[in-house]
C-alpha positions as CSV (number, residue, x, y, z in Angstrom):
1,M,13.6,-1.9,-16.5
2,R,12.4,-2.2,-13.0
3,T,15.2,-0.8,-11.1
4,I,14.8,2.4,-14.0
5,G,10.6,2.5,-13.0
6,N,11.6,1.9,-9.4
7,L,14.1,5.1,-9.3
8,L,11.6,7.4,-11.1
9,W,8.8,6.4,-8.6
10,L,11.1,6.9,-5.6
11,I,12.2,10.4,-6.9
12,L,8.4,11.6,-8.2
13,G,6.7,11.0,-5.2
14,G,7.3,7.3,-3.6
15,I,9.6,8.8,-0.9
16,W,7.2,11.2,0.1
17,L,4.5,8.5,0.1
18,A,6.5,6.2,2.1
19,L,7.5,8.8,4.5
20,G,3.6,9.5,5.4
21,Y,2.8,6.0,5.8
22,L,5.8,5.7,7.9
23,L,4.4,8.6,9.9
24,G,1.0,7.2,9.4
25,G,2.5,3.8,11.2
26,L,4.3,5.5,14.1
27,V,0.9,7.5,15.1
28,M,-0.9,4.5,15.1
29,C,1.7,2.4,17.0
30,V,1.5,5.1,19.9
31,T,-1.3,2.7,21.8
32,I,-1.2,-0.8,22.1
33,I,-4.2,-1.2,20.2
34,G,-3.1,0.5,17.2
35,I,0.1,-1.7,17.0
36,P,-1.3,-4.2,14.6
37,F,-2.5,-1.1,12.4
38,G,0.9,0.5,12.4
39,I,2.7,-2.5,11.4
40,Q,0.2,-2.7,8.2
41,A,1.2,0.8,7.7
42,F,4.7,-0.1,7.7
43,K,4.3,-2.7,5.0
44,M,2.6,-0.5,2.7
45,A,5.3,1.8,3.1
46,G,7.9,-0.7,1.8
47,L,6.0,-1.5,-1.0
48,V,5.3,2.4,-1.8
49,L,9.5,2.9,-1.7
50,W,10.2,0.1,-4.3
51,P,6.6,-1.1,-6.0
52,F,8.2,-2.6,-9.3
53,G,9.0,-6.2,-9.1
54,R,6.7,-6.9,-6.3
55,T,3.1,-8.1,-5.9
56,V,0.3,-8.1,-3.5
57,V,-1.2,-11.7,-2.5
58,A,-3.3,-13.5,-0.2
59,R,-1.4,-15.4,2.3
60,P,-2.5,-18.9,2.2
61,D,-2.8,-19.5,5.8
62,A,-4.8,-15.9,5.9
63,G,-8.1,-16.1,7.6
64,G,-10.1,-15.9,10.7
65,V,-12.4,-13.7,12.7
66,A,-9.8,-11.7,14.2
67,E,-8.2,-10.8,10.8
68,V,-12.0,-10.0,9.2
69,I,-12.8,-7.5,12.6
70,F,-9.1,-5.8,11.9
71,N,-9.7,-4.9,8.3
72,V,-13.2,-3.6,8.7
73,I,-12.0,-1.4,11.5
74,W,-9.0,-0.3,8.8
75,L,-11.6,-0.3,6.0
76,V,-13.9,2.4,8.1
77,L,-11.4,4.4,9.8
78,V,-8.1,4.4,6.9
79,G,-8.7,2.3,4.4
80,W,-11.2,3.7,2.2
81,G,-9.7,7.1,2.2
82,I,-6.0,5.7,1.3
83,F,-8.4,3.2,-1.6
84,V,-10.0,6.4,-3.3
85,A,-6.8,8.4,-3.1
86,H,-4.4,5.8,-4.9
87,I,-7.5,4.8,-7.4
88,V,-8.0,8.9,-8.0
89,S,-4.4,9.0,-8.7
90,G,-3.9,6.0,-10.8
91,L,-6.6,6.9,-13.1
92,V,-4.7,10.3,-13.5
93,L,-1.5,8.9,-14.0
94,C,-3.0,6.5,-17.0
95,L,-4.4,9.5,-18.9
96,T,-0.5,9.6,-20.5
97,I,1.3,6.8,-21.8
98,I,4.3,7.2,-19.6
99,G,2.2,7.2,-16.6
100,I,0.8,3.9,-17.4
101,P,3.0,2.1,-15.2
102,F,3.1,4.7,-12.5
103,G,-0.7,4.2,-12.6
104,I,-0.6,0.6,-12.4
105,Q,1.4,0.6,-9.2
106,S,-0.9,3.0,-7.8
107,F,-4.0,0.2,-8.2
108,K,-1.9,-2.5,-7.1
109,L,-1.3,-0.2,-3.6
110,S,-4.6,0.4,-3.6
111,V,-5.5,-3.1,-3.2
112,L,-3.4,-3.4,-0.1
113,A,-5.0,-0.1,1.2
114,L,-8.2,-1.3,1.2
115,W,-7.7,-4.7,2.7
116,P,-4.1,-5.4,4.2
117,F,-4.7,-7.9,6.7
118,G,-4.1,-11.4,5.4
119,R,-1.9,-9.8,2.6
120,E,1.4,-10.0,2.0
121,I,4.1,-8.4,-0.7
122,V,6.0,-10.9,-3.0
123,E,8.8,-10.5,-5.5
124,V,7.7,-11.3,-9.1
125,P,9.5,-13.6,-10.8
């Protein structure tokens, strides 16, 4: 069932979302300061390509001042816009029964878009 959901997600918009995150990541990687932010965009692109069967969790070894500073910078510059876009699309997708699984995936992406540093993507057993 996960494979079918992932294929439908990929065909119906996941590929375009992933390309957008990849392009954003490449733009962020132009400067040395932007490289950590570009890596987070690449992480989101990977989740957008194949979201079913994976989840976002906080890393157990995460923490520290640098992580908080990077998350705040991310939140102020790009995170809030991506977060709101994923929440709105998730709500719209949840209006139909067929769209509910895709809406849930959009909500999962919103969590990563809001506070990406210190999070990792893991397979769901």
